[in-house]
N, C-alpha and C positions, 0 to 999 in steps of 0.2 A: 472566529479567527480566520482571516483570509487564506493563510497558508494551509489550513485544514480543509477549507472548501476547495482550494486548488488541487490538493492532494486527492481528495475524494473524487473530484471530476476526472483526474488522470486515472485513478483506479477503475472507475466506471468505464472510461474510454478503452482502457487496456483490456478489460473483460470482453468488450465488443470485438476488439482486435484479435484476441485469443480465439474466440469462437468463430470468427470469420476466416481466420487463417489456418484453422485446424479442424477441417470438416470431415476428415476420414474417421472411420469407426475406431473405437478405442482398441489399441493393440493390433490393429489391422484385421480384426475379426468381424466378418460381415454380419454375424448373428448378435453382435454387441448391441445393447439397447441405448448406448450413449456414444457420442463422438469423442475423439481425443480432446477436442476443444471444450466439451462439457467437463471432462475430468480435470484438464489443465486449469480451466477457470475456477472450478470448485477448490482446487488445491491452492491456486493463487489467492483466492479470497480468504481462505483459512490462514495463509501466511500473512496477509494484510492485517487480519484481526490480531494475530500473535505479535506482529511488528508494532501495532499501536499499543498493545499492552507493554511491550518492551520499552517503547518510547516514554510512556507514562511513568513507568517504574524508574527508568534511568534518570529522567528529569527530576523526579522527586528525590532520588539519591543525590544528584548533583546539588540540588537546592538545600540539602541538609547543612551545607557549610554556612548557610544563613539562618538566623533565628526565624522561626515561623511567624513571629510577630513583626518582623522587619517590614518596613514600608515597601520594599522592592522584592519581597519573597515571591509573590505571584508573577511579577514581571520577569523575574529570573527564570521561573518555570516556563513561562510563555516563550521567552527568547530561546530557551533550550529546544522546545518543541518546534519552533519555527526553523531553527538550524537543522534539526534532524529531518523535518519534512522536506526541506530543500534538498538535502542529500539523498533522501529516499526517492524523491521524484527523479533524480539523476539515475539512481539504480534501476528504477522501473523503465526508464527510457533506454537503458543499456540492453534490455531484452531484444531490442531491434525489431519489434513487430511492425509490419507495414500498416500504414494508416487505412482506416475503413473509408472507402469512397461511397458516398450515398447519393 
């Protein structure tokens, strides 16, 4: 699914942006073994995993108004996921993280 590929690319790019823009030690402690970007990106990725599970369950729930044997059952689920992916990409962009310049 193209929208899934696009979303995954944005998530990957966002992780790079998080790490690049949050280079200080976690909680400002110089003896921390990780940066705030490491923690932020780890939490961000966990949230993405949870969000994808939410998306899957919600689209299955929405599709229950159709018979699972209906010819358009899977396309109904696919369209739901595409719509949610589009909105989620907007949410991620609202984080306002500067682009990584390479």
